[in-house]
ROTI-54606 format. One line per 4 residues: number of its first residue (from 1); for each residue x, y, z of N, C-alpha, C, O, CB. Coordinates in steps of 0.05 Angstrom, whole numbers, plus 5000, padded with zeros to 4 digits. Last residue first. Glycine has a CB too. Layout:
residues N
NUM) X:Y:Z:X:Y:Z:X:Y:Z:X:Y:Z:X:Y:Z  ...
end
This chain:
residues 102
102) 3173:2625:5262:3176:2654:5277:3136:2664:5277:3129:2686:5287:3204:2682:5250  3211:2578:5235:3189:2597:5225:3196:2617:5252:3219:2623:5259:3152:2581:5221  3273:2571:5225:3254:2564:5193:3220:2582:5197:3208:2594:5179:3245:2517:5190  3312:2629:5228:3290:2614:5242:3288:2590:5213:3298:2592:5191:3256:2638:5252
98) 3394:2631:5236:3369:2632:5209:3354:2619:5221:3363:2598:5231:3373:2618:5178  3443:2682:5218:3428:2675:5246:3390:2665:5226:3373:2678:5213:3427:2716:5277  3496:2668:5193:3469:2684:5179:3460:2670:5217:3471:2654:5232:3445:2667:5135  3539:2629:5180:3543:2661:5191:3528:2675:5204:3534:2691:5221:3548:2678:5175
94) 3515:2586:5178:3550:2587:5210:3544:2607:5197:3527:2608:5215:3591:2570:5214  3492:2591:5128:3483:2579:5154:3497:2582:5177:3485:2578:5198:3480:2554:5151  3528:2592:5093:3517:2617:5095:3502:2609:5124:3502:2626:5142:3498:2626:5068  3554:2555:5053:3549:2566:5089:3554:2582:5097:3575:2590:5108:3557:2557:5109
90) 3524:2534:5005:3548:2557:5009:3564:2562:5041:3586:2573:5045:3532:2588:5002  3479:2505:5021:3510:2487:5013:3538:2518:5008:3562:2518:5008:3504:2462:4970  3447:2539:5047:3473:2506:5054:3492:2502:5054:3512:2498:5069:3476:2487:5042  3439:2567:5023:3436:2572:5044:3467:2557:5065:3486:2560:5080:3406:2561:5048
86) 3408:2527:4994:3428:2545:4991:3449:2561:5006:3473:2565:5000:3419:2558:4983  3370:2518:5028:3386:2497:5017:3414:2505:5000:3434:2491:4996:3369:2482:5000  3343:2544:5042:3353:2535:5055:3379:2529:5039:3403:2536:5041:3338:2519:5066  3316:2563:4996:3331:2578:4996:3345:2570:5016:3366:2583:5017:3324:2600:4995
82) 3287:2506:4994:3301:2506:4968:3331:2525:4988:3353:2516:4994:3277:2527:4936  3250:2509:5040:3265:2491:5039:3296:2495:5017:3319:2488:5023:3245:2469:5032  3248:2576:5067:3240:2560:5054:3261:2534:5047:3285:2537:5048:3232:2575:5037  3245:2618:5119:3274:2603:5106:3261:2585:5097:3256:2569:5115:3301:2592:5125
78) 3228:2641:5165:3211:2632:5146:3225:2623:5121:3211:2620:5102:3192:2652:5141  3280:2695:5171:3257:2678:5187:3248:2674:5156:3252:2687:5136:3232:2696:5214  3342:2712:5191:3327:2716:5171:3312:2681:5174:3322:2658:5176:3346:2729:5141  3367:2772:5250:3351:2738:5232:3327:2735:5197:3308:2748:5188:3323:2724:5262
74) 3421:2816:5260:3403:2817:5245:3386:2789:5234:3389:2783:5210:3414:2831:5229  3438:2851:5308:3425:2825:5304:3415:2839:5267:3407:2860:5257:3394:2816:5335  3468:2907:5341:3442:2895:5334:3440:2862:5324:3441:2849:5344:3432:2912:5312  3521:2923:5340:3518:2920:5365:3486:2900:5368:3480:2886:5387:3520:2952:5379
70) 3539:2950:5293:3517:2969:5301:3511:2957:5329:3498:2972:5345:3489:2970:5279  3571:2910:5266:3581:2931:5276:3564:2957:5294:3573:2977:5304:3594:2938:5253  3529:2868:5267:3556:2865:5284:3566:2902:5285:3566:2915:5306:3584:2838:5263  3491:2892:5217:3479:2881:5248:3515:2883:5266:3521:2905:5277:3460:2836:5245
66) 3538:2889:5186:3523:2925:5195:3509:2919:5220:3510:2934:5240:3495:2941:5170  3550:2843:5170:3565:2856:5180:3564:2887:5192:3580:2902:5202:3579:2853:5166  3494:2829:5152:3498:2816:5175:3531:2843:5183:3529:2859:5202:3504:2774:5167  3488:2860:5109:3470:2852:5120:3479:2849:5159:3474:2861:5180:3463:2827:5102
62) 3531:2834:5074:3532:2867:5084:3515:2869:5102:3525:2882:5121:3524:2891:5062  3506:2788:5072:3526:2792:5088:3537:2813:5090:3554:2816:5108:3541:2779:5085  3459:2793:5041:3466:2790:5060:3485:2787:5092:3481:2785:5116:3461:2784:5052  3485:2812:5000:3474:2832:5012:3459:2825:5036:3448:2841:5051:3460:2845:4993
58) 3499:2761:4974:3514:2775:4983:3507:2806:5001:3525:2819:5012:3527:2776:4962  3466:2742:4976:3486:2720:4986:3494:2749:5006:3496:2756:5030:3513:2701:4960  3461:2765:4929:3428:2769:4948:3446:2754:4978:3436:2759:5000:3388:2740:4930  3491:2748:4903:3485:2774:4887:3471:2769:4917:3489:2781:4929:3470:2779:4850
54) 3479:2683:4885:3499:2702:4898:3506:2725:4910:3525:2725:4926:3508:2704:4890  3403:2688:4901:3429:2679:4873:3464:2699:4899:3466:2717:4916:3415:2712:4818  3348:2641:4924:3366:2683:4937:3400:2651:4899:3407:2630:4889:3392:2690:5022  3284:2638:4918:3307:2641:4904:3328:2659:4911:3329:2683:4907:3300:2645:4881
50) 3235:2645:4937:3224:2620:4928:3265:2619:4916:3272:2597:4906:3187:2621:4900  3203:2686:4984:3215:2679:4963:3233:2644:4965:3239:2629:4983:3234:2705:4959  3152:2691:5024:3160:2682:4995:3183:2690:4972:3179:2698:4949:3139:2686:4983  3183:2688:5075:3169:2672:5075:3158:2666:5042:3154:2643:5034:3153:2679:5096
46) 3233:2722:5090:3247:2710:5067:3201:2682:5061:3199:2664:5045:3297:2684:5086  3231:2763:5132:3226:2757:5126:3226:2733:5104:3205:2722:5110:3222:2770:5131  3288:2802:5172:3287:2791:5148:3262:2762:5144:3271:2740:5152:3319:2784:5144  3300:2836:5222:3287:2801:5223:3267:2809:5180:3245:2816:5171:3246:2794:5270
42) 3344:2883:5260:3326:2879:5248:3320:2843:5246:3330:2827:5261:3331:2894:5225  3382:2922:5301:3359:2895:5295:3345:2895:5273:3331:2915:5270:3337:2891:5314  3382:2980:5308:3409:2965:5297:3387:2931:5301:3388:2939:5324:3448:2972:5325  3333:3026:5266:3339:2994:5284:3362:2978:5285:3366:2962:5267:3324:2973:5275
38) 3360:3061:5225:3337:3064:5235:3329:3033:5268:3317:3038:5289:3316:3062:5202  3389:3029:5201:3385:3063:5204:3364:3073:5223:3358:3095:5231:3377:3076:5177  3369:2972:5172:3387:2992:5206:3387:3018:5208:3380:3024:5231:3422:2990:5211  3343:3001:5141:3328:2994:5155:3346:2986:5175:3340:2993:5198:3310:2979:5146
34) 3378:3017:5100:3354:3035:5104:3350:3019:5138:3358:3033:5157:3323:3030:5075  3397:2962:5098:3415:2982:5096:3401:3005:5104:3415:3018:5121:3427:2984:5069  3357:2938:5074:3371:2929:5087:3390:2957:5094:3377:2972:5080:3381:2905:5073  3348:2965:5019:3332:2966:5035:3356:2965:5072:3366:2983:5085:3309:2937:5024
30) 3411:2959:4994:3386:2983:5000:3378:2987:5009:3384:3008:5021:3370:2989:4995  3405:2897:4986:3414:2901:5006:3415:2938:5004:3426:2943:5026:3440:2882:5009  3356:2893:4950:3341:2878:4982:3369:2891:4999:3365:2896:5022:3336:2829:4983  3367:2931:4906:3353:2937:4908:3345:2927:4958:3338:2940:4978:3340:2925:4878
26) 3415:2888:4883:3423:2926:4894:3391:2933:4913:3395:2942:4935:3425:2958:4853  3385:2839:4874:3396:2851:4896:3402:2880:4910:3397:2890:4932:3414:2844:4894  3353:2847:4835:3342:2859:4851:3344:2851:4880:3329:2851:4899:3320:2860:4843  3391:2827:4796:3369:2842:4774:3367:2873:4813:3373:2896:4816:3320:2806:4759
22) 3411:2780:4810:3424:2804:4806:3419:2823:4805:3434:2841:4810:3433:2805:4792  3353:2759:4865:3379:2753:4834:3404:2777:4831:3413:2789:4850:3358:2758:4796  3310:2735:4894:3333:2755:4899:3357:2729:4887:3368:2708:4891:3336:2769:4939  3243:2736:4870:3265:2726:4865:3291:2744:4886:3286:2768:4890:3266:2726:4833
18) 3185:2747:4926:3185:2744:4898:3235:2732:4902:3248:2726:4922:3167:2791:4875  3187:2792:4975:3171:2765:4960:3196:2769:4934:3213:2785:4927:3126:2770:4949  3196:2809:5048:3215:2800:5030:3199:2778:5006:3196:2754:5012:3240:2785:5049  3204:2847:5102:3180:2820:5087:3188:2826:5050:3184:2845:5035:3130:2831:5096
14) 3228:2859:5155:3227:2861:5117:3222:2833:5115:3230:2810:5122:3261:2872:5095  3222:2891:5212:3208:2863:5195:3218:2886:5176:3218:2910:5177:3167:2848:5197  3263:2915:5263:3248:2923:5242:3243:2905:5236:3255:2888:5249:3254:2938:5224  3242:2916:5340:3261:2916:5315:3251:2932:5283:3237:2952:5280:3265:2883:5308
10) 3223:2931:5380:3243:2921:5391:3260:2922:5353:3284:2927:5346:3234:2886:5413  3162:2944:5362:3184:2951:5390:3212:2952:5382:3223:2974:5378:3183:2927:5415  3167:2947:5288:3158:2933:5319:3176:2954:5336:3193:2971:5330:3169:2891:5326  3153:2963:5221:3173:2981:5250:3157:2971:5273:3135:2981:5279:3171:3025:5251
6) 3166:2940:5176:3150:2946:5191:3163:2953:5214:3185:2945:5221:3132:2930:5192  3167:2937:5087:3184:2948:5114:3147:2950:5135:3124:2954:5127:3208:2994:5106  3163:2884:5041:3152:2914:5065:3163:2919:5082:3171:2901:5097:3128:2916:5081  3186:2897:4973:3197:2884:4995:3166:2910:5019:3156:2932:5017:3245:2891:4997
2) 3177:2848:4916:3167:2869:4933:3186:2863:4956:3197:2842:4962:3135:2868:4939  3220:2828:4852:3224:2826:4872:3198:2848:4901:3210:2870:4903:3253:2831:4866
end
């Protein structure tokens, strides 16, 4: 998994590439928390993510809770159909702010 952070005016954009699984989710969680130290608003771009495991869902949940505690926001964008299906089946589509394209 690769991640690229871009500072924007009103938010930080975190581009994630690859599979998010038990091996890569700790790095995602760390990067999300680092981003929230710099800005209260985060866009997580899943353009090149084709799979997310329960460990990855946990990292997103921690990110969402962090956003709420900072009175900021976390948006997940460019979600593939396969990842969206996982988010929907687990109910995370009701917890997270998900946008298909940005």
